[in-house]
C-alpha positions in Angstrom: 158.5 134.4 141.4 156.2 136.3 138.3 151.8 135.4 139.1 150.9 135.0 135.0 147.3 136.4 134.4 144.8 134.3 132.4 141.6 134.2 130.3 138.7 134.7 132.7 136.6 132.6 130.3 139.5 129.3 130.2 139.8 129.6 133.9 139.4 125.7 135.8 136.8 125.7 138.0 139.5 125.5 140.8 140.8 128.6 139.4 137.4 130.0 139.5 136.6 129.3 143.2 139.6 130.6 144.3 140.1 133.8 143.0 136.3 135.0 144.0 136.6 133.7 147.1 139.8 136.2 147.7 137.8 138.5 145.8 134.9 137.9 148.7 137.2 137.6 151.2 139.4 141.0 150.5 135.0 143.0 150.0 134.0 141.4 153.5 130.3 142.7 153.3 131.3 145.9 152.4 133.5 146.1 155.6 136.8 145.1 154.1 139.6 146.5 152.6 138.1 146.3 149.6 136.1 149.8 150.4 139.8 151.6 149.4 140.0 150.1 145.9 136.6 151.8 145.5 137.3 154.9 147.0 140.6 155.2 145.2 138.4 155.3 141.8 135.8 157.8 142.5 135.5 161.6 141.3 137.7 162.9 143.8 141.0 161.2 142.0 139.4 160.6 138.6 142.2 163.2 137.3 144.9 161.2 138.7 144.6 158.7 136.7 142.4 159.2 133.5 142.0 161.5 130.4 146.1 162.2 130.2 149.9 160.1 129.3 149.3 158.5 133.1 146.5 156.3 132.3 147.4 153.6 132.1 150.7 153.1 134.4 148.5 154.0 137.3 146.0 151.7 136.1 149.2 149.2 136.2 149.9 150.0 140.2 146.5 150.0 140.9 145.7 146.5 139.7 148.4 145.0 141.3 147.6 146.9 144.3 144.7 145.0 144.6 146.0 141.6 143.0 148.8 141.6 145.7 146.4 142.1 148.7 144.7 138.6 147.0 147.3 136.8 146.8 147.7 137.9 150.7 144.6 136.1 151.1 145.5 133.4 148.2 148.7 133.1 147.2 147.6 131.1 144.2 145.5 134.2 142.9 146.0 135.8 139.9 143.6 138.7 138.7 142.2 137.4 135.7 141.2 139.5 132.1 138.2 139.7 130.6 139.8 139.7 126.8 136.2 141.8 125.4 136.8 141.1 122.0 136.2 137.6 122.2 132.5 135.6 123.5 133.3 134.7 127.6 130.0 133.0 128.2 131.8 131.1 131.2 132.2 134.6 132.8 129.2 136.0 132.9 127.5 132.8 134.6 125.5 133.0 138.4 128.8 130.6 138.7 131.3 133.4 138.4 130.6 137.3 137.8 126.9 136.4 137.9 124.1 137.0 135.2 122.1 140.1 134.8 118.0 140.0 135.3 116.0 142.2 133.4 116.5 145.0 135.9 120.1 145.0 135.8 120.7 143.1 139.5 123.4 140.7 139.1 122.3 137.5 140.4 124.6 134.2 142.1 124.4 130.5 142.6 123.5 129.8 146.2 127.4 129.4 147.7 128.8 132.2 145.2 131.0 134.3 147.7 130.1 137.2 145.2 126.8 137.1 146.4 127.1 139.0 149.7 129.1 142.5 147.7 128.8 145.3 149.7 129.4 148.4 148.3 129.2 151.9 149.9 126.7 150.1 152.1 124.2 149.1 149.2 124.2 145.4 148.7 124.5 143.7 145.2 125.9 144.7 141.7 124.1 146.5 139.0 125.0 145.4 135.2 123.3 145.7 132.7 125.5 144.4 129.2 124.1 146.0 126.2 125.3 142.8 124.4 124.4 139.0 124.8 126.9 138.2 127.2 127.4 134.4 124.4 128.7 137.1 122.5 131.6 140.0 122.5 130.7 143.3 122.9 130.3 144.5 119.1 131.7 148.6 119.4 135.3 148.2 121.6 137.9 148.1 119.0 138.8 143.9 118.2 142.8 143.5 119.4 144.7 143.5 116.6 143.3 147.0 115.6 144.1 148.0 119.3 147.8 146.7 118.6 148.1 148.9 115.6 147.2 152.3 116.6 151.3 153.1 116.2 154.8 151.8 117.8 154.7 155.5 119.6 153.0 155.1 122.9 152.0 158.6 121.9 149.8 157.2 119.3 149.1 154.0 121.8 147.4 155.7 124.7 144.5 156.8 122.1 143.0 153.2 123.5 142.0 154.7 126.7 138.8 156.3 124.3 138.5 152.9 122.4 138.6 150.3 123.1 138.7 151.1 127.3 136.2 153.2 126.8 134.0 150.9 124.7 133.8 148.0 127.0 133.0 150.3 130.0 129.2 152.0 127.8 129.3 148.1 126.6 126.8 148.1 129.9 124.4 150.1 131.9 125.0 150.2 135.6 127.8 151.5 137.4 130.6 149.8 135.1 129.6 152.4 132.5 130.8 155.8 134.6 134.1 155.6 135.5 133.8 157.5 139.4 131.1 154.0 140.1 133.2 151.7 137.5 135.1 150.6 140.7 131.9 148.6 142.5 132.1 146.2 140.4 134.8 143.1 140.5 133.8 143.1 136.5 135.8 146.3 136.3 139.2 144.4 137.2 139.1 142.2 134.8 137.9 144.4 132.3 141.5 146.5 133.5 143.2 143.8 133.5 142.8 143.6 129.7 144.1 146.9 129.0 146.9 146.6 130.8 147.5 143.1 129.3 146.9 144.7 125.6 149.7 148.1 126.5 152.2 144.9 127.3 151.1 142.7 124.7 151.8 146.5 122.6 155.4 146.6 125.1 156.6 143.2 123.8 155.9 144.0 119.9 157.2 147.1 119.5 160.2 146.7 122.5 158.3 149.5 124.6 160.2 148.8 127.9 162.6 151.6 128.2 161.2 154.2 130.6 163.8 156.8 129.4 162.5 156.9 125.8 159.2 158.8 124.4 158.7 155.7 122.8 157.6 153.7 125.8 156.2 156.6 127.8 155.8 160.1 126.3 154.3 162.8 129.1 153.5 165.3 125.9 151.3 166.9 126.1 150.5 167.6 130.2 151.7 169.4 133.2 149.3 167.7 135.4 150.9 165.8 138.1 150.8 162.2 138.6 151.4 161.8 135.2 154.5 162.9 134.3 157.7 160.7 134.2 159.1 161.1 137.5 155.9 161.7 139.5 155.1 159.5 142.2 151.2 158.8 142.1 148.3 159.2 144.5 147.1 157.9 146.1 149.8 155.8 147.0 152.7 159.1 148.0 149.8 159.9 150.4 150.1 163.7 148.6 146.5 165.6 149.5 144.9 169.0 149.4 145.1 171.6 150.4 148.6 171.2 150.8 149.2 170.2 146.8 145.8 172.0 145.3 146.0 169.3 142.4 145.4 166.1 144.3 142.4 164.9 145.8 141.4 166.0 149.5 142.2 161.9 151.0 144.9 159.4 149.6 142.6 155.9 150.7 144.6 153.1 151.2 148.1 153.8 152.1 150.7 152.7 150.7 150.7 149.9 147.6 150.4 146.9 148.9 154.4 145.2 149.4 156.2 141.8 147.3 157.4 138.7 149.1 158.8 138.1 145.8 159.9 141.9 144.3 160.4 144.7 145.1 159.2 146.7 142.3 157.4 149.1 142.2 157.9 150.3 145.8 155.1 151.2 148.6 155.2 154.8 146.9 156.0 154.3 142.8 156.5 156.4 140.4 155.2 156.9 136.7 158.3 155.3 135.0 158.7 152.4 137.4 155.4 151.1 136.3 156.6 150.6 132.6 159.3 147.8 132.7 156.8 145.5 134.4 158.6 142.2 133.3 162.0 143.6 134.1 163.3 143.4 130.4 165.9 146.6 130.7 166.6 146.3 134.3 166.1 143.2 135.9 164.9 145.0 139.8 162.3 147.0 137.8 160.1 143.6 137.7 156.7 143.8 138.7 156.4 140.1 139.6 153.2 139.2 137.0 153.0 138.4 133.6 150.1 137.0 131.2 149.5 134.1 129.5 150.1 135.2 126.0 153.3 138.0 126.4 156.8 136.3 126.7 158.1 137.3 129.6 
């Protein structure tokens, strides 16, 4: 079974409400499983997931782990994406991910379950957009430009800076800083779009075979977690001081299993997160797709 991830701005009211209800339940006012996902993306884990070739595969596994936890709460839910090169006026409302006041405090309508959001013991979300939220942020690269970064992974992965980085810095608040960004639910929709762009690039260029450098080029890094056959933290449970290159803890345990597919496994390797639709190997199918990317 393939769960289709949709444009957040185009969700029906029912799809929106089921998604935010599941997300709020995962958070459980700061006491739920979401705390692990917040902790995975803090400063101690930065080098496991950023500024190296494994950026895209790591975040693909991270999003899938979270999505599967949401689906354990409500099987109808799939993670939507924020297409940050287009206006998304339905997203930044009190009915969905909230409306920022003059101080950057995100406000919700009464009854929106996200109004009880808590991370690190602090209630609420702080987010200050640098653009009118009825419009798209002006600075991130447009989709067509991103897909034209080149047909080789080595050049395409430059999108970590633009559009990915510039989408983050289109706001003040926690989402601006990678070490605090996961405190804001918007982070996951932003990264879902980053993964969608990678998926679209893969389909456009036929880049699903992990055995080819065109699909994944680990050069020029020797950093653990970014090479093709490396297992990825935190799902591998490897920590310092046993391995000084890893963080001191591994929040969350193994990656959530799916009742529908086996991939990418409980302790995914980088190469397990490349052929997500099973285009080369049917057993590699990770069980998700996008509403505008051919499976």
